N, C-alpha and C positions, 0 to 999 in steps of 0.2 A: 257844730262838729265836735265829736268827742276828742279828748286830748290825745288818745292813742293814734287816731287817724291823722290828726293835725301834725303830730310829731313825725309820722311816717312820711307825709307829704314834704315836710321841711327837710327831712333826711334826704329824700330823693332830689330836692332842689339844690341842696348843698353839694351832693355828690355830682350832680350835673355840672356845677360851676367849678368845683375844686379838682375833680378827677383824682389823679394820684396824689397831687399836692399843689398848694398855692406856691408856685415856683418863685414868683417875685418876692412875696413876703418871707418865704423860708430862707432865701439866699441874701436878703437885704436887711431884715429887721431882727435884732437880737432880743434878749429877754428883758423887756422893758414894759412898765405899766404906763398907761396914758389915760387922759380924760378926753372925751369927745362929746359932741352935741349933734342932734339931728335938727336941721333947720328947714322950715317951710320956705319954698321959693314961689309959692302960689297962694292965692286966697281961695278958701273953700272949706269943705267938710272932711275931717280926718276919719279914717277907718283903717284898722290893721295894726295899731300900736302893740297889741298883745301878741300878734303874730310876729312882728319884728323882734319883740323881746324874746320870744321863743327861739327864733333863729340864732340870736347871739348866745342864748343860754344853752342851746344844744351843743355848740362848739365848746363852751366852758360854763359850767354852773357858777363859776366864781365871777363871771362878768356881771357888773352891776348895771341895771337899767331902770331909770326912774322917769316915768312919763310925767310931763308937766301939763298935759291936756288929756282929755279922754275921748274915746271914739264917739263920733256924733257931734263933737264941738266944731264950731266954725273958727278958723284960724286965718291970720293975715300973713302977708309976705314978710320974710325974715324973722318970723317968730320961732323961738326955740321950742321944740316939741318934746325933747327928751334929753336927759343926761346919761352918758354911758361911761363906765370906768372898768378897767381891766387890762389884761395883757394885750399889747398892740397887735400881736400876730392874730389873735382870735377876733379882735374887733375888725381889723382890715379884711380878713378872710370872709367874715360873715356879712360885711357891709353891703355888697351889691344885692345879695339874695334878700336880705332884710328890707332894703329900700325898694326892691322890685315888688314885693308883696305890698308894702305900705303905699307906694305910688299907684299901683293898680287899683287897690281897694278904695283908696281915697278919691281916685278919679271917678269911680262908679258912684260913690256917695255924693260927690260934688255935683255930678250931672243929674243924679236923681233929685237932689235938693232944688235944682233949677226948675225941673218939671213940677215938683210939689209946690213950690212958691207960686208958680203961674196959675195953678188951679185952686189955690186957697179959697177964693170967694165962692167956689162951686161945691157941689155935693159929692163929686167923684173921688175915687182913690186911684193912685198911680201904682201899677203892678209891673213886675218884671216878667220874664218868660224863661223858657228852657234854653235860650240861645246863650249858653254859658261856656266857659273854658272847661274842657274835660278835667275832672278831678278837683276843680276849684269851685264847683257850683255852690256848695254850702258857704264858702267864704264870700263869694260874689253876692249871693242873696243876703248875707249878713250886711254887706256894705250898702245894699239897697235900703235895708231897714235903717241903717245909720243915717242915710240921706233923707229919711222921712217917708220912704215908699213902703209898699207892701209886697209880700211874696205871693206869686201864683202857686200852682202845684209844685211840689218838690221834684217830682219825677214822673215816670210813667205808672207808678205804683200807688198813688194816693188820691187819684181822681180819674173819672172817665171824661175824656175830651175827644169827641168825634169830630175830626177835622176833614178837610176836603178829600184827602186820599182815602180815608175810611169810607166816606160817603160815595166815592166812585165805585167802591166794591159793594157796599150796602146801599143801594140806590134810594133816593128819596121816596120812591114808591113803596119800599119795604121798611122805611125808617121807623114807623110806628111799632111794628113787630120787633124790630131790633132793640128799640129803647125799652119796651116791656120786658124783653128777654134779659137785657142788661140789669134792669132794676131787680130782677129776681136773683141774680147771680153775684152782685157786688156786696161787700160788707155793709152793714147798717151804718148810716151816717155819711157814706161816700156820696159826693155830689156828681151830677151828670151835666156836662156842658156840650152843646152842639154848635158848630160853626155854620153860619149862613152868609150868603152873598147878596141876597135880594130881599125885598119886603115880602114877596110872595112866600119865600122859604121861611122867613120869620113867622108869618101868620100860621103856617102849617106846623112848624115845630112847637110853637107856643101851646098848641092844643094837646100836645103829648106830655105836658107837665114836667119838663126838665128844669133844673135849678138855674142854669145860666145859658144864655144865648150869646154867642160871639158874633158881632157884626164885623165881618172881615172885609177890609178894604172898601168900605162903603163911603159914599160922599157924605159930607157934613149934612147936607139937606136930607138925605135918606136916613141918616142916623137920627136926626130930629124927628122924622116921620115915624121911625120905629119906636122911639121913646114915647111919643104921643099916642101911638096905637096901643102900646102895652098899658099905658096909664088908663086907657078907656076900657080895658078888659081886666076884670078882677077875679077870674075863675081860680087863679092861683098866683103866687108870688114868683115872678121870674126876674132875675137880675140880668141886666144888659151890659155887655162888655164890648168896647170899641177896640179894634186892633188893626194894624197894618197901615203903613205910610204916615205914621204920626211922628211929628218932630216939634221942636220948640217954637216954630213959626206958626203952626196950626193948632197947637194943643188947646189954646184958650177957646177957639171957635168950637172945637169938639166938646170941651167941658161945658160950654154954654147949652148944649143940646139937652143936658140933664141925664146923660148916660151914667150908669153906676160905677163902672170900672173902665180904666184905660190901660191897656197893656202895651209895653214899649220894649222891643228887643234891643234897641240902641243902648239902654241902660247898662247892659252887660257885654254886648258884643262890639260896641264902638265907643265906649267912654274914653276920652283922652286921659292919659296918665297925669296924675298930679305930680308936681315936681318938688322933691325934697333932696337934701344933701347931708352927708355926714362930714363933719370937720373936726380934726384933732385940735384941741385947744391948749393942751399942756402934756 
């Protein structure tokens, strides 16, 4: 995310929280400088320290922020993540917004790392999806990368992905013509992916030379059959992506099938927040 866009999002987040003014801090706290620390209350992967720093610095460029770890690092409970110095009013007013960003992104990075760790012995990659918080997609996808995962398409503009609703309009009977038409109209280098639900659909789509075939909500047994079938056919290289109903309890069995990619919406739409706190120390 470019800095201008990031600063705008932070500005909106601060405005949402502060409103006309932080009435508690303004009426209680005088002109005093303090030192504070951000402390981890969980064990996991940190993401969003630079965003947290930008929140504090947007209220006052004089606020000092020194990160003691970097994004992507694994941290333990009660570890100090950053030192902060400056006017108490600015630090207290920015506190919750900064921690909200940090906790949300670290939660995504931590959950992603759990999936990545489980599939380490296998050849597949863990991908995110477009199931992201509006306006925070770039930050959330960044957090996925910090957790060791990979990003799927950024949005609707950088890849063709024909999903079930597209195919209800463009029926499988007409899909060959549709794919050929799309190939002629998209920019060079853009990939084409098509979602299928059955092995019969897979075999049909494979012959049309798309880059990726998404195996949506297929049983593990059928995913394995799909992988084996594609291995036997070498007319062209097709990547297989498993998606739908995937969680930490079944990820290993899916990875064992030999599928290339596993996309998981939970990474961004349901990751538990990581817990951190800010404490004034002097």
